[in-house]
N, C-alpha and C positions, 0 to 999 in steps of 0.2 A: 343111738336111737334116731337122731335126725336123718342120718344117711340111710339107715335101714328103712325108715318110713318113706323117704323119697325114692329109694330103689323099688320098694313095693308099688309105689304110685306109678313109676315108669312101667313096671311089668303089667299093671292094670291097664294103662293107656296103650301099651304095645299090643295087648290081647284084643283091644278094640280097634286096632289099626289107626290110632290117633297120634302116633309118635314114631320117629325114625328108629330103625333097629341099630345095634352097635356098629359103629363105623360111619354113620350118617347123621347129619344134623341140618337144621334149617339155617340158611344164610341169606342176607339181603344183597341182591344183585341188581346192578344198574345197567350193564351193557353186556352184549354177547359178541365175541369175535367170530365172524363167519369165515370158515376155511374152505379152500378149494381142494381138489383131489391131490394136488402136489404139495399141499401145505401152505399155499399162498393166502395172504389175508385179503379177502375180497371186499368186505365191508364191515362196518360196526353197526349193530342194531340195538336200539334201546329196549330194555326189558321192563322199564318202569310201567306202573299201572296207576289208574286213578284210585285214590284212597281218601276217605273222609278223615280229616283231622280237625276236631272241634266242629265249627260251623262251615269250614272250608273244604273243598275238594281239590286235592293237589296230586301231582305226579310224584310217586315215591318208589324206591327200589322194591322189586318183587321178591318175595320169599320163595326160595327153591330148596328142595331136599338134595343136599350135596355131600360129598365125602367130608367126614368130620374134620373140623379145623384143628390145627396144631396149637399147642400152648406156647406162646412166644414170651420170652423174657428179654434178654439183651442179645441173644444169638440170632442167627439167620435160619429160619425154618419155613419151608414152603408148604402151602396147601396143595391138594391134588385136584386138578381140573378147574380150580377157581382161585382167585386171589386178587390183590390190588395190582396196579400197574408196575410197581417195583419188581414184583416176581414174574408177572406175565409178560411184560414188555421191556423190563430193564430200565425204565425211566420213571421219574416222579417229579413233583413240584417242590421238593424239599431242598434242592440244591446239593445233594450228596450223590453224585454220579457213580463213584466207586462202590458205595454200598449197594446202589441199585443193581450194578453189574453182578455183585456177589449174590444178591437175591435172585436174579435171573438164572445164574449158573446153578444155584441150589434147586430152583424149579425144574431146570432141564435134567439134572441128575435124578431127581425123584421120579419124574415121568418116564425116564428110561428104565429105572429100576422096576417100575410097575408094569410098563407096557411093552418092553422088549420081548419079542416072540409072540405077542398077541395077534392073532389072525383076524384083524378088523381093519377095514379101510379108514374108518375114523381115527383109530389109534395111529395108523401109519401117517395119516395127514397131520395129526397133532405133533408127532415126533419130528416130521419133516419141517413143520413150522418152527419149532424150537431150535432145530439145528441150523436153519438158514436165517433166522431172524437176526437183524443187526440193530441193537439198541441205539447206536449212534445216528442211524438214519430214520429213527422212528418219527421225529418231529416233521419230517418231510413226506411221510407216507400219506397219500391222498385219502385213505379211509379213516385216518385219525384226526385230520385237521379240524373238522367241524366241531368235534366234542373234545378237543385236546385238553382244555383246562379242567373239565370235569373228569375226564379219564385219568389224568395224572394227579388229581386232587384227593385221591383216597377211595374212589369208587371201586367196588368189587366187579370183576369180570369173569365170564365163563366162555366156553367154546361151543360153537355150532358147526355141524357138518351136514350138508344136504338138507338144511331146514330143520334138523332135530338137534337137541342138546347132546353133547358127547356123554354126559353122565347118565343118559338114558340108554346107551348102547349096552346090551346084555353082556357082551364079552368084556367090555371095559369095566362094568360093574363087578363081574366075577373076579377079574384081575385085582381090582382094588380090595375086594373083600378078603382075598387070599393074603394080600400084602398086609392089610390091617390086622387080621387074625394072627399072623405070624410075627408081627413086629412088637416091639416093647423092650425097654431097657432094663426093667426091674427083674429081680430074681423071683423064683417061685416061693411063695409064703402063704400061710393061712390068712385069708381075708377076714378082717374084723367085722365086716358087714354081712357077708353071705355065709361065713364059716367054711367055705370051700378053699382048697389049695389051688393056686394058679399064679400067673404072672402079676406082679404088683405094679401099679401105676406110680412112677416116680414123681412126675409133675401132673397134677390133676387138671382137667380142662377148666376153662374160665367160665365164670358166671356173668352173664350180660343182661342189662336191662334194669339194674338197681338204680333208682333215682339218686343222684349225687355221687355215684361211683364212677370209676374210670371207664371211659368209653371202650377201651381195649378189653375190659373185663376185670373182674375181681375174683379172689380166691376164697373159698370157704375152708379148705384144708391146705395149709401151707407150712413148710419147715424150711426156711431159707437162711438161717443163721445158726452158728454153733450153740448159742444159748438155748435154742429150742430142741436140740438133739440129745440123744442119750445112747449109751452103750456103743458108741462109735458108728452109729447108723446115720446115713445121709438122707436129707429131704424127707419124703413121705414114707420111707422105710421105717421111720419111728412109729408110725401108726399104719401098718400095711393095709391097703385097700386094693382089691383086684382091679385089673383094667376094666373088666365088665362093670363092676359096682361103681367105679369112678365115672365111667361114661353114663351109667344109668341114673345116678343121683343128679349129675349136672344136667343131663337132658331133661329130667323131670322138673328140676328147679328152673331152668331156662324156659320150659314150656309154661310153667305157672307165671313167671315174670312177663311172658309175652301175652298172656291172657288179661288184657286191660279191664275187661268187664268184671273180673273177680280179684282185682288188685286194688288195695287201698293204702293211702299214705296218711299217717298221723305224725305230724312233725317230720323228723328225718327217718322215722321208722316205716318200712314197707311191710305190709301185712298180707300174708298168703294163707289160704286155707283150702283143704280138700278132703274128700271122703275116701276111705280105703278102697271103695269100689271103683273110683275114678269117674263116677257119673256127675256131670256138671249141674244137674238139678239140685243137688245138695248145696253146692256153692251158691246157686241163684237164690235159694230160700234163705240161707244164712246171711248173705249179703243184704237182702231186703230187711231182715230182722235186726241185724247188728249195726249196719252202716248206712241204712236208708237207701239201698240200691233199688233199681227198678225191678219190677216183677210183672208177670203176665196175668196177675189177678188183682182185683180191687182190695182195699184195706179190710173190708168185712170178711171176704173169703179167706184172705191170709190169716186174719185173726182166728177164724174157725179152725184152719189147719194147724195153727200154732197151739191152740187149746188141745186138739187131739194128740199132737206130738208130745206135749207136756204130760199128758195122761198115759203116755206109753203106747199110743195107737198109731200105726202106720197111716200115711195119707198118700194120695195120688197127686203129684205135682207135675204138670206138663208131660203126662203119660209116663212118668217115672215114679216108682214106689219109693217113698221116703221112709226108711226104717229108723225110728228114734234110737235104736240100739247100735246103729252103724258106727264103727270107729271113725272119728273125725280128728283132724290135725290142724293146728294153727301155728304158723311160724312168723315171728317178727324179726326182721333184719335191718341193719343200717350200715352205710358205707364207712369204712375206716381206711383211708388211703387206698391201697391196692387189695385190701381184704374186707371181709364182711364180719360185722359184729352181730352175734345172735342175741337179741334183746329178750326173747322168750321162745320156748317151744313147748306147746301144750298138746296133750292127748286126752280125749274124753269121748264119751258117746255123743252122737249128734244131738240127741234130746237133752243130755247133760249141759252142753254148751248153750243151747237155746234157753234152758231154764235159768242159767246164770245171767244171761243177757237180759231176759225178761225181768228178773228181780232187780237188776241194775236200773232198767228203764222205769220200773215202778217207783224206785227210790228217787229218781230224778224228776218224776212227774210234778209239775207245778203250774200254776195259772199262766196261760200263754197270752202275750200281747197280740192284738189283732194283726199287726204287721209282721209277725214271726211265722214264716212258712213251714218250719220244721215240726212235723208231728212229734217226733222224739229228738232229743239232742244227740247228734252223732259224736263219737269220741274225739274227733279232731277239734270240735268246738270247745270241749272241756279243757284240753291242754292249751288251746289258743287263748282261753280266758285268763291265763297266767302271764301273758306276754303283752307288753306295750305295743299296740298296733301302729303307733306313730314312730316307733324307733326304726333304725336302719336294719337291725337284725331282729326279725320277727319269729325266729325259730325257737320253739320251746325246748327245754332241757331234754335230750334224748333219754337220759336215765329216768327222769320223771315220767316221760311218755311211756316207756316200757313198763314201769311200775303201775301206771294207771290202767293200761291195757290188760296187764296180768290180773289186776284187781277185778276188773269188769268180767273177764273171761273165767276166772276161778271163784268168783263170789267171795272175795276176801276184803279186808280193810283197804280203803283208799289210802295212798301215801300221804303223809303229813305235808310233803312238798306241794301237793295240789292245793290243800287248804291254805297253806302259807302264801302261795303264789297269788291266789284269788284275793286273799285278805290285803296283801300289799297293793294290788291293783285297785281295790276299792278305796283304800286310803289315798292312793295317788290321784285318782280322777273322780272320786265321790260318786261312782256310778254302780248301781245295783241292778243289773239286767237279769233276764230270765236265766241265762246260763250260770251266772255267778250265784244267784239265789238257789238254783237247783243243786249246785255243787255243795253249798252250805247245808242244804236239807239232806242230801244223800250221804254226805260225810258223817253227820251226827246221827243219822238213822242207822248207819252201819257200825258206828263206834259211839254209843250213847255217852252223854256227859250230864251229871246232875244239874249243871247250870243252864242247860238248854233242853227242857223236857219235851216229850213227844207232842204235847199240845201246841208247841211252837212249829213243829215240823209237819205242817199240813200242806195240802195242795193249794188251797186258797185261804182267804182271810178267815181266821177263827175269832169271831167277836166275843166269845166267852172266855178266851184265854186271859188270865190275869197275871202271867209272868211279867214282872216289872220291866225287864229289858225289852220284851216283845211289845208291850204297851207303849213304852217310850218311843220305839221305832214308829209305831202307828201315829203317835202324837206329833212326832217330827214331820211326818208326811202331811198331816192336817195343817200344821203351821205353815208348811211350804205352799199348800194349796191356797190358804187364806192370803198369803203374800202375793201369789200370782194373780188371784182374783182381784185384789185391791190395786195391783199395778199391772194391767194387761200389757203384754209384750216385753216384760222385764227380762233381761238377759242373764243377770246374775241373781241367784236366789240364796236363801239362808243355807242351802245345802253346800254351796261352794265355799262358804266361810266357816260353817259350824258343824258339818256332818261328823267329821272324825272326833272332834272334841266332845260333841254331844253323846256319841257312843261310848267314849272312854271315861269322861267325867261329867255325868249328867247333872250333879248337884251344882256345878259351877255354871253350866251353860243354859239349862232349861229355864231358870228364872229370867234370864236375858231374853230367851225366845218367847216366853210368856208375855213379857212387856211389849215386845215388838208385835206380837199377834194382836194384842188389844188395840194398838195404834192402827194396825192394818184393818181390823174390824170396824173401827170408828170411821176410817176413810171409806170402807166398803158400804157402810150403812147409808151414807149420803148418796151413793150412786146406785146401789142395788140392795134395798132393804130385805127382800125375800131371801137372797143369797146369804146375806149377813146372818139372818135368823137360822138358816140351814147349818152354817158353819158353827154358830154358837151352840146349837143343839148337838152337833157332832163332837165338838170339844167336850161338852159335858158328859156325853156317853163314854168317850175314851178316858177322860180324866177320872171318872168314877171308879175305874178299875185300879187306880193307883193309891198307894198310901199317902199320907200327908207330906212325907219327905222323899226327896230323890236320893238314889244311891250315890255315894261319894265317888266310887270307882266301879268299873265293870271289867270282868275278865274277858279273855278272847272268846270263849263260847258265848258269854252274855252279849258281847258285841255282835256275834253272829245272829243271835236272837233279835237284837235291835235291827240289824240289816234285813232280816226276814220280815219283821213287823212292818218296816218301812216299805218293802217291796209289795207285800200283801195289801196294805192299805192303799198304796198308789195304784196298783192294778185294779183293785176293787172300785176306785173312783173312776178310772178309765172305762171299766166295764159298764158302769151305770150310765156314763155319758153316751156310750154306744147304744145301750138299750133305749135311751130317750130318742 
């Protein structure tokens, strides 16, 4: 299903002229070797261009459409018309001259196979260069001296002849296409992706651009050990995919990974999404709604568009008609050594996904502090809330991350690991911020529990709610405020010492807190009588909602109600201060 969807995406992009045809792919090139008519190396020209990376403008390798790269494992295989210095010049900085010579010989053999008999001056010049080039004298060549370190440090090189790239030569392009179409080691079998019979790709092309994956590329489909094989078949013959389909799905996936405007990371999981039509406007709108991405419209206009889409009505976004019934795909992948792990692959209508995301955002909605710039809480903040941000390893569990994202996108229950992670962090640092409170609220709204009724799960303070755990959380917040008012500038409050125990065993702790509060009120009365009266009145209002006795123990959901009561009361106090 994944390969089929990616292949269809490739075909949609190819029809729009946005992606290379089979046998061609984008590659990052740093230098061009300029050849003369007799094949002599005249000079080396930089192909780097100014590119914006963050807030800086830097010189970076230029992307060029070139003959498709080979898939390298441990062997020596050359690309056509481009490669690193080991293959093009027979030298590198790795200190392995014998291997570099083998790489250069492989490059020479390939180019003779493709270009022998081609009636093109550029082809003849290139073959002459390869035949005459002496790797042993490369370091002394005047054209290479200036950029030697960078040239031999892994940069990719191409060829120019008379001011134009050789890969733009029509005769050379036709020769390469013939070679590509006729090559292939695999037998003819029925492709499991297209259903058509044709040559099978034994080793699939590499996937590049996955954060945390190997720079040389990773594999989505791979059979490289006997344990993975069946019926005596080797490598990818165990799941036959045609050469065309293997190229198509990898080209589509690499194209998605290269599109940084529509790529998001949550923990170690990279999230990709696309519409069946291949129109980027669908990605733009979904990114804005699900991940807080930038959009070309203001929030009010986007909200109106979303309302129409959720009602099943198409809208016009950046001159593109967004159909809520359009097939939409979301893929979550993470690196695993030289391979990719698929965390989830989801298919739904565009409007269906938007509806699931909107219901999730509605559940998350909670009173927002003034210093919080996020209109809605993005998924990465949810999983980060389970991790100690002061620890050396700040990466959330990839399994939990995948489960959280799947729950958001499919409108199912959030994983218990999310709730447990947040609860542990609250116990560790006694902090209930917007994200943690929102997680508690959303989790129990989606999975109701009798110990934490809906009256607790509100956006802001519910002064009428008399659920004991919720009221106790409010009362704790008032006690903390009284202590801070009586002792301005205090660094350590009752929250640091008593928050966890007050939530778990209120009958033991709250009498202690009540006595402390009376002492703090007495101190406050002498310095600010008006404020003392205010807090006494507030204490009376909150305490009136409680029975005469405190609960001996509170369950995990009740502790969640306590934490929400504390958060609501605290934020209500801050809101009133800002209003003043």
